[in-house]
C-alpha positions in Angstrom: 30.4 92.1 134.1 32.1 91.8 130.7 34.6 89.0 130.1 38.1 90.0 129.6 39.0 86.9 127.7 38.3 87.1 123.9 36.6 84.0 122.6 37.9 83.0 119.2 37.3 80.1 116.9 40.2 77.8 116.0 40.1 76.9 112.4 41.8 73.9 110.8 43.8 76.4 108.8 45.4 77.8 112.0 47.3 74.6 112.6 48.4 73.5 109.1 51.3 71.2 110.3 49.1 69.0 112.7 47.5 66.8 110.2 50.7 66.0 108.1 52.6 65.3 111.2 50.0 62.8 112.5 49.8 61.1 109.1 53.6 60.6 109.5 53.6 59.6 113.1 50.9 57.0 113.3 52.4 54.6 110.7 55.7 54.7 112.6 53.9 53.9 115.9 51.9 51.0 114.3 55.1 49.7 112.7 56.9 49.7 116.0 54.0 47.8 117.6 53.5 45.1 115.0 57.0 44.5 113.4 59.1 42.3 115.4 62.7 43.1 114.6 65.4 40.5 115.3 67.3 41.1 118.5 70.7 42.8 118.2 73.3 40.2 119.2 75.7 41.5 121.8 75.2 45.0 120.8 74.6 46.4 124.3 76.4 43.8 126.5 79.8 44.0 128.3 82.5 41.8 126.9 84.9 40.2 129.4 88.5 40.0 128.0 90.7 37.6 129.9 93.2 36.5 127.4 96.3 37.1 129.6 94.9 38.9 132.7 94.7 35.9 135.1 98.1 34.7 134.1 99.6 38.1 134.8 97.8 38.6 138.2 95.5 41.3 136.9 91.7 41.3 136.9 90.1 40.7 133.6 89.1 43.6 131.5 85.4 44.5 131.3 84.7 46.3 127.9 81.5 48.2 128.1 80.4 47.5 124.4 77.1 49.3 124.9 79.0 52.5 126.1 81.2 52.5 122.9 78.3 51.4 120.6 76.1 54.4 121.4 78.9 56.7 120.6 80.5 55.0 117.5 79.4 53.0 114.5 80.5 49.3 114.4 82.9 50.3 111.6 85.0 52.4 113.8 86.3 49.6 116.0 85.6 46.5 113.8 86.9 47.7 110.5 89.1 50.7 111.1 90.8 49.3 114.3 90.7 45.6 113.4 88.6 44.2 116.3 87.0 40.8 115.2 83.3 40.1 115.7 84.0 37.5 118.3 84.6 37.8 122.0 88.2 36.5 122.6 88.9 36.5 118.9 91.6 39.2 119.2 95.1 38.7 120.5 95.0 41.9 122.7 97.8 42.6 125.2 99.2 45.6 126.9 102.0 45.9 124.7 99.9 46.4 121.6 97.6 48.8 123.4 100.6 51.0 124.4 101.8 50.9 120.9 98.4 52.4 119.9 96.7 49.3 118.5 93.3 48.0 119.5 92.0 50.1 122.6 95.3 52.1 122.5 94.1 53.9 119.3 91.8 56.0 121.5 92.9 55.2 125.1 96.1 57.3 124.7 95.5 60.1 127.1 94.3 62.5 124.3 91.1 61.0 123.0 90.2 59.0 126.1 92.0 58.2 129.4 95.3 56.5 129.1 96.4 53.0 130.1 98.0 54.3 133.3 94.7 53.9 135.1 94.6 50.2 135.2 91.5 49.6 137.3 89.3 51.4 134.9 89.5 48.6 132.5 90.8 45.8 134.6 87.7 45.6 136.8 86.4 42.1 136.3 86.1 39.3 138.8 89.3 37.2 138.7 88.8 34.0 137.0 85.9 35.2 134.8 86.2 33.6 131.4 86.0 35.4 128.1 82.4 36.1 127.4 79.7 38.5 126.4 77.9 39.3 129.7 74.3 40.7 130.1 73.8 41.0 126.4 71.0 40.0 124.1 72.8 36.7 123.3 72.2 35.6 126.9 68.6 35.2 127.3 67.2 33.9 130.6 65.3 30.6 130.3 63.4 28.8 132.8 64.6 25.1 133.2 62.0 22.5 132.1 60.4 20.8 135.2 60.6 17.1 135.1 57.2 15.4 135.0 58.4 11.9 135.9 57.5 10.7 139.3 60.3 9.1 141.3 59.3 6.0 143.3 
């Protein structure tokens, strides 16, 4: 019984893009494996902002830095809007936000949700200090075990 499948030879010229693509991809893979980039400091963590929240009887703000960072370049907030590169380094309060400063530049009801939904931002545990939480700055370390023997 004759075969219905036609056997053909595949020549290197049939796939001209394969070799250049592999020549480009392998150095990238090797570089990713052997080059140790320095960790991004606080790039993907949450920033807890508690300048005035506890005193006002509100929960602290948990700012999802990672969520904003994957959508915008650093320049948007830190240059254009004036945020300092330090947790707690800005004198942010609700009056300024309502005036369109800091978070209020986007959280105005047009670009992002408005400040009327308090619990969307004020979601931190009461009493939490200003900090960068779960970021690359906070590395877990195993405490050293004491080798001294107590008598």
